[in-house]
SEVO-285694 format. One line per field, with one value per residue: residue in one letter; chain; x, y, z of N, C-alpha, C in turn. Coordinates in nm, 4 decimals. Layout:
N
residu	c(A | ...)
chaine	c(A | ...)
n_east	c(X | ...)
n_north	c(Y | ...)
n_up	c(Z | ...)
ca_east	c(X | ...)
ca_north	c(Y | ...)
ca_up	c(Z | ...)
c_east	c(X | ...)
c_north	c(Y | ...)
c_up	c(Z | ...)
***
This chain:
180
residu	c(M | K | K | I | L | M | A | I | M | A | L | F | V | C | A | G | M | Y | A | Q | K | G | E | Q | A | A | G | I | N | L | G | Y | G | S | G | S | L | H | K | S | F | K | L | G | L | E | Y | K | Y | N | I | T | D | A | I | R | I | A | P | S | F | D | Y | F | F | K | D | L | G | T | S | L | W | D | I | N | A | N | V | H | Y | V | F | N | I | K | S | V | D | G | L | K | V | Y | P | L | A | G | L | T | L | L | G | Y | S | V | G | D | G | D | T | G | S | S | D | M | D | E | W | F | E | E | E | Y | G | E | E | A | A | S | S | D | S | G | V | K | F | G | G | N | L | G | A | G | I | Q | Y | P | I | M | E | N | L | D | L | S | F | E | I | K | Y | Q | F | V | Q | D | F | D | Q | V | V | F | H | I | G | A | A | Y | K | F)
chaine	c(A | A | A | A | A | A | A | A | A | A | A | A | A | A | A | A | A | A | A | A | A | A | A | A | A | A | A | A | A | A | A | A | A | A | A | A | A | A | A | A | A | A | A | A | A | A | A | A | A | A | A | A | A | A | A | A | A | A | A | A | A | A | A | A | A | A | A | A | A | A | A | A | A | A | A | A | A | A | A | A | A | A | A | A | A | A | A | A | A | A | A | A | A | A | A | A | A | A | A | A | A | A | A | A | A | A | A | A | A | A | A | A | A | A | A | A | A | A | A | A | A | A | A | A | A | A | A | A | A | A | A | A | A | A | A | A | A | A | A | A | A | A | A | A | A | A | A | A | A | A | A | A | A | A | A | A | A | A | A | A | A | A | A | A | A | A | A | A | A | A | A | A | A | A | A | A | A | A | A | A)
n_east	c(3.9558 | 4.1872 | 4.3780 | 4.3254 | 4.3953 | 4.6655 | 4.7594 | 4.7094 | 4.8780 | 5.1253 | 5.1284 | 5.1463 | 5.4004 | 5.5656 | 5.5151 | 5.6132 | 5.8874 | 5.9539 | 5.9010 | 6.1034 | 6.3144 | 6.2878 | 6.3673 | 6.4594 | 6.4212 | 6.4900 | 6.4078 | 6.4321 | 6.2471 | 6.1830 | 5.9321 | 5.6298 | 5.3020 | 4.9923 | 4.6934 | 4.3461 | 4.2962 | 4.5352 | 4.8752 | 5.1994 | 5.5489 | 5.6938 | 5.8319 | 5.9409 | 5.9356 | 6.0051 | 5.9434 | 6.0279 | 5.9311 | 5.9795 | 5.7472 | 5.7151 | 5.9057 | 5.7803 | 5.5759 | 5.5469 | 5.5306 | 5.4819 | 5.4925 | 5.4572 | 5.5390 | 5.4522 | 5.5251 | 5.3706 | 5.4666 | 5.3559 | 5.1000 | 4.9277 | 4.8018 | 4.7426 | 4.8379 | 4.9473 | 4.9724 | 5.0513 | 4.9901 | 5.0746 | 4.9770 | 5.0908 | 5.0876 | 5.3104 | 5.3479 | 5.6066 | 5.7948 | 6.0689 | 6.2858 | 6.4337 | 6.6030 | 6.7432 | 6.9753 | 6.8844 | 6.6782 | 6.3519 | 5.9987 | 5.6784 | 5.3304 | 5.1124 | 4.8966 | 4.6928 | 4.6118 | 4.5421 | 4.5886 | 4.5124 | 4.6084 | 4.5073 | 4.5513 | 4.4036 | 4.4538 | 4.3865 | 4.1626 | 4.1525 | 4.2951 | 4.4203 | 4.3571 | 4.0980 | 3.9629 | 4.0220 | 3.9187 | 3.6488 | 3.5874 | 3.6310 | 3.4340 | 3.2018 | 3.2249 | 3.2396 | 3.0925 | 3.0280 | 3.0426 | 3.2220 | 3.5099 | 3.8352 | 4.0271 | 4.1018 | 4.1414 | 4.1902 | 4.1346 | 4.1357 | 4.0317 | 4.1505 | 4.2372 | 4.5089 | 4.6427 | 4.8819 | 5.2152 | 5.5578 | 5.9156 | 6.2321 | 6.5880 | 6.9047 | 7.1836 | 7.4082 | 7.5320 | 7.3780 | 7.1990 | 6.9219 | 6.7698 | 6.4623 | 6.1552 | 5.8278 | 5.4776 | 5.1522 | 4.7946 | 4.6006 | 4.3070 | 4.1080 | 3.8515 | 3.7717 | 4.0433 | 4.1734 | 4.4582 | 4.7477 | 5.0476 | 5.3937 | 5.7263 | 6.0863 | 6.3238 | 6.5567 | 6.6739 | 6.8064 | 6.9141 | 6.8829)
n_north	c(3.2880 | 3.1542 | 3.3434 | 3.5474 | 3.4203 | 3.3720 | 3.6377 | 3.7253 | 3.5505 | 3.6349 | 3.8923 | 3.8425 | 3.7185 | 3.9276 | 4.1127 | 3.9664 | 3.9580 | 4.2272 | 4.2718 | 4.1368 | 4.3096 | 4.4818 | 4.6557 | 4.4839 | 4.4031 | 4.2726 | 4.2497 | 4.3115 | 4.4082 | 4.6024 | 4.6785 | 4.8325 | 4.7652 | 4.9186 | 4.8787 | 4.8792 | 4.6405 | 4.5087 | 4.5604 | 4.5619 | 4.4796 | 4.4063 | 4.1803 | 4.1760 | 4.0577 | 4.1479 | 4.1839 | 4.3609 | 4.4687 | 4.6433 | 4.7207 | 4.9159 | 5.2241 | 5.3861 | 5.2336 | 4.9864 | 4.6586 | 4.5113 | 4.2550 | 4.1152 | 3.9742 | 3.9782 | 3.9282 | 3.9671 | 4.0114 | 3.8320 | 3.9754 | 4.0557 | 3.7991 | 3.7589 | 3.6883 | 3.8008 | 3.7753 | 3.8786 | 3.8792 | 4.0725 | 4.2435 | 4.4890 | 4.7917 | 5.0285 | 5.3707 | 5.5225 | 5.8157 | 5.9908 | 6.1972 | 6.4642 | 6.6647 | 6.5483 | 6.3143 | 5.9954 | 5.9653 | 5.8468 | 5.8641 | 5.7287 | 5.6703 | 5.4090 | 5.1326 | 4.8519 | 4.4995 | 4.2909 | 3.9953 | 3.8827 | 3.6958 | 3.5705 | 3.4832 | 3.4023 | 3.3322 | 3.1115 | 3.2337 | 3.4651 | 3.7531 | 3.9658 | 4.2129 | 4.4360 | 4.5312 | 4.3367 | 4.1074 | 4.1751 | 4.1928 | 3.9266 | 3.7914 | 3.9120 | 3.8223 | 3.5413 | 3.4570 | 3.3843 | 3.1167 | 3.0168 | 2.8401 | 2.8612 | 2.9604 | 3.0897 | 3.1119 | 3.2659 | 3.3986 | 3.7062 | 3.9315 | 4.2385 | 4.5852 | 4.8034 | 5.1301 | 5.3799 | 5.5302 | 5.5755 | 5.6098 | 5.5993 | 5.5509 | 5.5289 | 5.3787 | 5.2478 | 5.1273 | 4.8934 | 4.8806 | 4.9849 | 5.1990 | 5.2256 | 5.3833 | 5.3221 | 5.3779 | 5.2644 | 5.2207 | 4.9602 | 4.8270 | 4.6154 | 4.4132 | 4.4302 | 4.4308 | 4.6650 | 4.8694 | 5.0808 | 5.0571 | 5.0791 | 5.0737 | 5.0301 | 4.9628 | 4.7555 | 4.6980 | 4.4797 | 4.5394 | 4.3747)
n_up	c(-1.8570 | -1.7847 | -1.8578 | -1.6770 | -1.4324 | -1.4841 | -1.4996 | -1.2366 | -1.0943 | -1.2003 | -1.1005 | -0.8179 | -0.8133 | -0.9008 | -0.6953 | -0.4781 | -0.5547 | -0.5387 | -0.2715 | -0.1433 | -0.1490 | 0.0603 | 0.3687 | 0.6644 | 1.0105 | 1.3330 | 1.6735 | 2.0311 | 2.3197 | 2.6166 | 2.8471 | 2.9776 | 3.0821 | 3.1421 | 3.2715 | 3.3717 | 3.5110 | 3.5231 | 3.5776 | 3.4739 | 3.4113 | 3.0903 | 2.8434 | 2.5160 | 2.1704 | 1.8321 | 1.4844 | 1.1937 | 0.8767 | 0.5811 | 0.3521 | 0.1612 | 0.1236 | 0.3096 | 0.4350 | 0.6786 | 0.8082 | 1.1270 | 1.3094 | 1.6426 | 1.9667 | 2.3042 | 2.6446 | 2.9505 | 3.2755 | 3.5696 | 3.7658 | 4.0533 | 4.0570 | 3.7937 | 3.4628 | 3.1418 | 2.7822 | 2.4503 | 2.0978 | 1.8248 | 1.5264 | 1.3642 | 1.1669 | 1.0451 | 0.9539 | 0.8271 | 0.8875 | 0.7718 | 0.9431 | 0.8244 | 0.9288 | 1.1403 | 1.1146 | 1.0196 | 1.2047 | 1.2688 | 1.2808 | 1.3608 | 1.3188 | 1.4397 | 1.3777 | 1.4416 | 1.4964 | 1.7837 | 1.9665 | 2.2674 | 2.5375 | 2.8529 | 3.1979 | 3.4911 | 3.8246 | 4.1088 | 4.2454 | 4.4738 | 4.3811 | 4.4934 | 4.4138 | 4.4157 | 4.1920 | 3.9969 | 4.1276 | 4.1405 | 3.8642 | 3.7954 | 3.9448 | 3.8278 | 3.5659 | 3.5872 | 3.8036 | 4.1528 | 4.2121 | 4.0380 | 3.9059 | 4.0669 | 3.8988 | 3.5702 | 3.2199 | 2.8991 | 2.5649 | 2.3883 | 2.1316 | 1.9856 | 1.9239 | 1.8218 | 1.8689 | 1.8210 | 1.8539 | 1.7477 | 1.7800 | 1.6264 | 1.6247 | 1.4688 | 1.6195 | 1.5463 | 1.2309 | 1.1713 | 1.3897 | 1.5636 | 1.8051 | 1.9838 | 2.0860 | 2.1861 | 2.2110 | 2.2831 | 2.2689 | 2.3711 | 2.2697 | 2.4199 | 2.5210 | 2.8564 | 2.9191 | 2.8415 | 2.7839 | 2.8337 | 2.6678 | 2.6769 | 2.5412 | 2.5322 | 2.2924 | 2.1047 | 1.7817 | 1.5337 | 1.2109 | 0.9014)
ca_east	c(3.9727 | 4.3265 | 4.4520 | 4.3141 | 4.4745 | 4.8065 | 4.7858 | 4.7156 | 5.0046 | 5.2388 | 5.1261 | 5.2029 | 5.5459 | 5.6302 | 5.5063 | 5.7109 | 6.0256 | 5.9717 | 5.8971 | 6.2312 | 6.4058 | 6.2550 | 6.4513 | 6.4086 | 6.4860 | 6.4370 | 6.4559 | 6.3830 | 6.2120 | 6.1370 | 5.8322 | 5.5342 | 5.1599 | 4.9208 | 4.5494 | 4.2670 | 4.2978 | 4.6691 | 4.9885 | 5.3251 | 5.6527 | 5.6878 | 5.9418 | 5.8813 | 6.0047 | 5.9369 | 6.0026 | 5.9811 | 5.9576 | 5.9334 | 5.6853 | 5.7630 | 5.9897 | 5.7040 | 5.4851 | 5.6186 | 5.4548 | 5.5545 | 5.4351 | 5.5348 | 5.4927 | 5.4886 | 5.4852 | 5.3578 | 5.4918 | 5.2408 | 5.0647 | 4.8001 | 4.7460 | 4.7027 | 4.9454 | 4.9033 | 5.0631 | 4.9794 | 5.0468 | 5.0266 | 5.0051 | 5.0805 | 5.1382 | 5.3679 | 5.3712 | 5.7327 | 5.8360 | 6.2079 | 6.3049 | 6.5548 | 6.6912 | 6.8204 | 7.0150 | 6.8456 | 6.5646 | 6.2269 | 5.8821 | 5.5690 | 5.2065 | 5.0875 | 4.7641 | 4.6977 | 4.5332 | 4.6066 | 4.5306 | 4.5626 | 4.5788 | 4.5125 | 4.5342 | 4.3714 | 4.4755 | 4.3645 | 4.0587 | 4.1862 | 4.4060 | 4.4776 | 4.3110 | 3.9568 | 3.9141 | 4.0298 | 3.8239 | 3.5153 | 3.5702 | 3.6250 | 3.2992 | 3.1015 | 3.2455 | 3.2198 | 3.0092 | 3.0997 | 3.0626 | 3.3130 | 3.6391 | 3.9231 | 4.1209 | 4.0480 | 4.2272 | 4.1216 | 4.1939 | 4.0440 | 4.0827 | 4.1419 | 4.3085 | 4.6152 | 4.6704 | 4.9927 | 5.3189 | 5.6897 | 6.0297 | 6.3522 | 6.7135 | 7.0142 | 7.3068 | 7.5120 | 7.4835 | 7.2750 | 7.1319 | 6.8377 | 6.7017 | 6.3265 | 6.0562 | 5.6941 | 5.3653 | 5.0236 | 4.6793 | 4.5355 | 4.1566 | 4.0706 | 3.7439 | 3.8105 | 4.1849 | 4.2301 | 4.5775 | 4.8490 | 5.1712 | 5.5119 | 5.8502 | 6.2113 | 6.3755 | 6.6744 | 6.6496 | 6.9145 | 6.8706 | 6.9552)
ca_north	c(3.2612 | 3.1209 | 3.4662 | 3.6182 | 3.3495 | 3.3990 | 3.7746 | 3.7317 | 3.4852 | 3.7267 | 4.0087 | 3.7968 | 3.6965 | 4.0603 | 4.1702 | 3.8962 | 3.9944 | 4.3591 | 4.2677 | 4.0852 | 4.4219 | 4.5693 | 4.6519 | 4.3998 | 4.4124 | 4.1905 | 4.3102 | 4.2806 | 4.5282 | 4.5939 | 4.7893 | 4.8320 | 4.7721 | 4.9703 | 4.8759 | 4.8844 | 4.5113 | 4.4456 | 4.6536 | 4.4947 | 4.4910 | 4.3141 | 4.1506 | 4.1532 | 4.0297 | 4.2188 | 4.1738 | 4.4712 | 4.4529 | 4.7542 | 4.6841 | 5.0281 | 5.3090 | 5.4436 | 5.1409 | 4.8749 | 4.5687 | 4.4861 | 4.1549 | 4.1114 | 3.8968 | 4.0303 | 3.8541 | 4.0544 | 3.9318 | 3.8138 | 4.0823 | 4.0326 | 3.6728 | 3.7601 | 3.7085 | 3.8320 | 3.7713 | 3.9234 | 3.8722 | 4.1924 | 4.2620 | 4.6324 | 4.8600 | 5.1612 | 5.4625 | 5.5785 | 5.9426 | 6.0236 | 6.3338 | 6.5004 | 6.7492 | 6.4641 | 6.1987 | 5.8580 | 5.9643 | 5.8142 | 5.8606 | 5.6618 | 5.6231 | 5.2689 | 5.0759 | 4.7089 | 4.4058 | 4.2158 | 3.8738 | 3.8892 | 3.5837 | 3.6037 | 3.3696 | 3.4492 | 3.2118 | 3.0966 | 3.3141 | 3.5967 | 3.8112 | 4.0754 | 4.3360 | 4.4441 | 4.5465 | 4.2023 | 4.0167 | 4.2217 | 4.1498 | 3.7778 | 3.7543 | 3.9500 | 3.7430 | 3.4004 | 3.4261 | 3.3475 | 2.9710 | 2.9759 | 2.7839 | 2.9605 | 3.0116 | 3.0967 | 3.1677 | 3.2853 | 3.4794 | 3.8111 | 4.0079 | 4.3805 | 4.6667 | 4.8898 | 5.2612 | 5.4397 | 5.5948 | 5.5377 | 5.6869 | 5.5123 | 5.6252 | 5.4344 | 5.4076 | 5.1954 | 5.0990 | 4.7915 | 4.8706 | 5.0976 | 5.2069 | 5.2750 | 5.4012 | 5.3111 | 5.3793 | 5.2316 | 5.1859 | 4.8372 | 4.8177 | 4.4760 | 4.4077 | 4.4030 | 4.4408 | 4.7848 | 4.9089 | 5.1613 | 4.9834 | 5.1436 | 4.9997 | 5.0765 | 4.8434 | 4.7583 | 4.6054 | 4.4572 | 4.5447 | 4.2833)
ca_up	c(-1.7193 | -1.7708 | -1.8696 | -1.5532 | -1.3331 | -1.5175 | -1.4633 | -1.0922 | -1.0539 | -1.2353 | -1.0052 | -0.6928 | -0.8267 | -0.9047 | -0.5622 | -0.3996 | -0.5862 | -0.4864 | -0.1243 | -0.0986 | -0.1447 | 0.1763 | 0.4912 | 0.7699 | 1.1431 | 1.4419 | 1.7968 | 2.1598 | 2.3906 | 2.7551 | 2.8641 | 3.0863 | 3.0455 | 3.2540 | 3.2457 | 3.5003 | 3.5779 | 3.5225 | 3.5570 | 3.4947 | 3.3094 | 2.9787 | 2.7579 | 2.3858 | 2.0491 | 1.7220 | 1.3521 | 1.1101 | 0.7351 | 0.5008 | 0.2254 | 0.0829 | 0.2030 | 0.4162 | 0.5024 | 0.7407 | 0.8937 | 1.2495 | 1.4016 | 1.7627 | 2.0789 | 2.4334 | 2.7656 | 3.0632 | 3.3993 | 3.6613 | 3.8589 | 4.1269 | 4.0188 | 3.6533 | 3.3660 | 3.0061 | 2.6666 | 2.3329 | 1.9619 | 1.7560 | 1.3812 | 1.3437 | 1.0467 | 1.0710 | 0.8434 | 0.8702 | 0.8399 | 0.7969 | 0.9850 | 0.7527 | 1.0066 | 1.2269 | 1.0306 | 1.0592 | 1.2979 | 1.2088 | 1.3641 | 1.2889 | 1.3792 | 1.4172 | 1.3959 | 1.4177 | 1.5674 | 1.8902 | 2.0225 | 2.4038 | 2.6275 | 2.9957 | 3.2955 | 3.6254 | 3.9003 | 4.2493 | 4.3065 | 4.5277 | 4.3109 | 4.5714 | 4.3524 | 4.4210 | 4.0526 | 3.9329 | 4.1944 | 4.0951 | 3.7249 | 3.7897 | 3.9930 | 3.7262 | 3.4433 | 3.6048 | 3.9166 | 4.2751 | 4.2126 | 3.9298 | 3.9456 | 4.1203 | 3.7993 | 3.4341 | 3.1163 | 2.7767 | 2.4622 | 2.3402 | 2.0208 | 2.0066 | 1.8331 | 1.8702 | 1.8119 | 1.8922 | 1.7763 | 1.7906 | 1.7271 | 1.6230 | 1.5904 | 1.4555 | 1.6993 | 1.4627 | 1.0952 | 1.1734 | 1.5145 | 1.5999 | 1.9330 | 1.9610 | 2.1922 | 2.1298 | 2.3057 | 2.2083 | 2.3487 | 2.3254 | 2.2926 | 2.4347 | 2.6148 | 2.9973 | 2.9382 | 2.7752 | 2.8549 | 2.7681 | 2.6697 | 2.6183 | 2.5508 | 2.4777 | 2.2266 | 2.0151 | 1.6670 | 1.4434 | 1.0729 | 0.8108)
c_east	c(4.1195 | 4.4126 | 4.4452 | 4.3949 | 4.6233 | 4.8427 | 4.7968 | 4.8395 | 5.1209 | 5.2435 | 5.1842 | 5.3510 | 5.6188 | 5.6236 | 5.6012 | 5.8516 | 6.0479 | 5.9829 | 6.0297 | 6.3361 | 6.3897 | 6.3523 | 6.3787 | 6.4858 | 6.4151 | 6.4938 | 6.3862 | 6.3468 | 6.1679 | 6.0397 | 5.7430 | 5.3918 | 5.0816 | 4.7700 | 4.4763 | 4.2742 | 4.4418 | 4.7704 | 5.1140 | 5.4283 | 5.6351 | 5.8173 | 5.8827 | 5.9789 | 5.9328 | 6.0199 | 5.9436 | 6.0216 | 5.8975 | 5.8798 | 5.7177 | 5.8558 | 5.9089 | 5.6139 | 5.5622 | 5.5198 | 5.5417 | 5.4874 | 5.5202 | 5.4654 | 5.5425 | 5.4418 | 5.4869 | 5.3713 | 5.3660 | 5.2241 | 4.9286 | 4.7299 | 4.7054 | 4.8300 | 4.8801 | 5.0130 | 4.9854 | 5.0619 | 4.9885 | 5.0625 | 4.9863 | 5.1351 | 5.1873 | 5.3716 | 5.4902 | 5.7631 | 5.9862 | 6.2188 | 6.4394 | 6.6497 | 6.7779 | 6.8537 | 6.9699 | 6.7221 | 6.4343 | 6.1182 | 5.7702 | 5.4442 | 5.1889 | 4.9402 | 4.7735 | 4.5974 | 4.6067 | 4.5205 | 4.5923 | 4.5141 | 4.5939 | 4.4970 | 4.5185 | 4.3761 | 4.4328 | 4.2713 | 4.0998 | 4.3111 | 4.4771 | 4.4380 | 4.1594 | 3.8931 | 3.9120 | 3.9331 | 3.6817 | 3.4870 | 3.5518 | 3.4894 | 3.1931 | 3.1032 | 3.2037 | 3.1367 | 3.0880 | 3.1263 | 3.1615 | 3.4372 | 3.7340 | 4.0293 | 4.0529 | 4.1518 | 4.1431 | 4.1956 | 4.0870 | 4.1146 | 4.0639 | 4.2211 | 4.4137 | 4.6177 | 4.7833 | 5.0894 | 5.4537 | 5.7936 | 6.1496 | 6.4717 | 6.8261 | 7.1305 | 7.4297 | 7.4494 | 7.3701 | 7.1960 | 7.0531 | 6.7871 | 6.5645 | 6.2522 | 5.9177 | 5.5896 | 5.2386 | 4.9189 | 4.6201 | 4.3925 | 4.1180 | 3.9694 | 3.7989 | 3.9594 | 4.2489 | 4.3570 | 4.6656 | 4.9767 | 5.2847 | 5.6323 | 5.9690 | 6.2768 | 6.4988 | 6.6477 | 6.7763 | 6.8616 | 6.9512 | 6.8945)
c_north	c(3.2314 | 3.2447 | 3.5474 | 3.5574 | 3.3740 | 3.5430 | 3.7881 | 3.6652 | 3.5705 | 3.8413 | 3.9664 | 3.7714 | 3.8276 | 4.1236 | 4.1030 | 3.9352 | 4.1345 | 4.3573 | 4.2153 | 4.1971 | 4.5054 | 4.5527 | 4.5645 | 4.4249 | 4.3188 | 4.2441 | 4.2586 | 4.4094 | 4.4969 | 4.7073 | 4.7651 | 4.8418 | 4.8186 | 4.9734 | 4.8787 | 4.7558 | 4.4532 | 4.5558 | 4.5726 | 4.5223 | 4.3851 | 4.2948 | 4.1169 | 4.1221 | 4.0926 | 4.1949 | 4.2878 | 4.4429 | 4.5675 | 4.7043 | 4.7918 | 5.1138 | 5.3619 | 5.3462 | 5.0202 | 4.7909 | 4.5293 | 4.3867 | 4.1449 | 4.0202 | 3.9620 | 3.9413 | 3.9501 | 3.9710 | 3.9378 | 3.9298 | 4.0557 | 3.9054 | 3.6591 | 3.7737 | 3.7244 | 3.8030 | 3.8258 | 3.8995 | 3.9863 | 4.1843 | 4.4115 | 4.6757 | 4.9960 | 5.2430 | 5.5490 | 5.7129 | 5.9595 | 6.1685 | 6.3848 | 6.5862 | 6.6717 | 6.3340 | 6.0617 | 5.8532 | 5.9387 | 5.8139 | 5.7889 | 5.6482 | 5.4780 | 5.2350 | 4.9262 | 4.6294 | 4.3365 | 4.0987 | 3.8649 | 3.7649 | 3.6205 | 3.4745 | 3.4316 | 3.3261 | 3.2240 | 3.1950 | 3.4508 | 3.6492 | 3.9199 | 4.2117 | 4.3386 | 4.4576 | 4.4096 | 4.1089 | 4.0477 | 4.1734 | 4.0000 | 3.7344 | 3.7924 | 3.8615 | 3.5998 | 3.3628 | 3.3795 | 3.1963 | 2.9228 | 2.9133 | 2.8958 | 3.0134 | 3.0069 | 3.1482 | 3.1813 | 3.3723 | 3.5811 | 3.8819 | 4.1574 | 4.4552 | 4.7529 | 5.0193 | 5.3231 | 5.5104 | 5.5513 | 5.6262 | 5.5888 | 5.5920 | 5.5244 | 5.4748 | 5.3471 | 5.1648 | 5.0006 | 4.7770 | 5.0008 | 5.0838 | 5.2660 | 5.2944 | 5.3979 | 5.3162 | 5.3530 | 5.2057 | 5.0622 | 4.8372 | 4.6675 | 4.4694 | 4.3583 | 4.4214 | 4.5575 | 4.8242 | 5.0040 | 5.0789 | 5.0691 | 5.0583 | 5.0707 | 4.9514 | 4.8657 | 4.6598 | 4.5987 | 4.4527 | 4.4493 | 4.2866)
c_up	c(-1.6919 | -1.7714 | -1.7406 | -1.4408 | -1.3553 | -1.4775 | -1.3106 | -1.0406 | -1.0791 | -1.1359 | -0.8674 | -0.7006 | -0.8301 | -0.7639 | -0.4697 | -0.4253 | -0.5281 | -0.3344 | -0.0699 | -0.0881 | -0.0191 | 0.2924 | 0.5964 | 0.9009 | 1.2391 | 1.5699 | 1.9217 | 2.2315 | 2.5343 | 2.7767 | 2.9833 | 3.0292 | 3.1626 | 3.2179 | 3.3825 | 3.5794 | 3.5942 | 3.4949 | 3.5814 | 3.3864 | 3.2077 | 2.9121 | 2.6238 | 2.2760 | 1.9323 | 1.5963 | 1.2708 | 0.9659 | 0.6573 | 0.3720 | 0.1223 | 0.1690 | 0.3247 | 0.4964 | 0.5474 | 0.8173 | 1.0141 | 1.3393 | 1.5242 | 1.8630 | 2.2045 | 2.5445 | 2.8783 | 3.1906 | 3.4906 | 3.7570 | 3.9218 | 4.0806 | 3.8741 | 3.5673 | 3.2254 | 2.9065 | 2.5530 | 2.2032 | 1.8876 | 1.6058 | 1.3537 | 1.2095 | 1.0892 | 0.9464 | 0.8846 | 0.8044 | 0.8721 | 0.8319 | 0.9283 | 0.8345 | 1.1058 | 1.1510 | 1.0910 | 1.1525 | 1.2181 | 1.3137 | 1.2855 | 1.3791 | 1.3572 | 1.4446 | 1.3711 | 1.5006 | 1.6756 | 1.9264 | 2.1655 | 2.4792 | 2.7721 | 3.0783 | 3.4290 | 3.7144 | 4.0491 | 4.3097 | 4.3557 | 4.4610 | 4.3882 | 4.5144 | 4.3553 | 4.2806 | 3.9835 | 3.9927 | 4.1500 | 3.9527 | 3.7166 | 3.8360 | 3.8910 | 3.6042 | 3.4655 | 3.7232 | 4.0331 | 4.2794 | 4.1122 | 3.9897 | 3.9876 | 4.0206 | 3.6638 | 3.3432 | 2.9887 | 2.6794 | 2.4150 | 2.2292 | 2.0484 | 1.9010 | 1.9019 | 1.7979 | 1.8896 | 1.8023 | 1.8297 | 1.7294 | 1.7289 | 1.5749 | 1.5792 | 1.5445 | 1.6335 | 1.3286 | 1.0923 | 1.3014 | 1.5429 | 1.7398 | 1.9102 | 2.0897 | 2.1292 | 2.2393 | 2.2224 | 2.3126 | 2.2862 | 2.3709 | 2.2976 | 2.5470 | 2.7528 | 3.0203 | 2.8623 | 2.8569 | 2.7661 | 2.7786 | 2.6114 | 2.6337 | 2.4907 | 2.4182 | 2.1407 | 1.9021 | 1.5770 | 1.2995 | 0.9847 | 0.6755)
***
């Protein structure tokens, strides 16, 4: 049993040493989310870490500005599979898949949107309080492209579909990330 535990610990230490060699980047992005209940601009933060040359993890946070009495935020845990396009120096494309945790806040009853008002009444009934907030889990599928404009600075464009009950949406953004 001790030998198995020692082997597992050695594996984690080796994996941690290898993982420290990966490329990292942190960035900011501006975008837009378009769903049936909410459409608005967003501001986001993202961190990228290459586990291998091709596989990258990309946790992020987005805040969607208030629209029709509803505001959203999300925390994402995405994985990118990065393809280097050899014909264009530094260009990379990637499909992405991941999980999302989406928070919503609906305020003051009348949202100004018949779709949102209808959803609110179905979800909480006419006698419900005039505001509500909650959190829902979902998934992400999408793709992106990135291009270096300086040695340590990449520009990117990403589009994804978020599968979240009642809040499905297409989200796209343009971003800049500093590599360190």
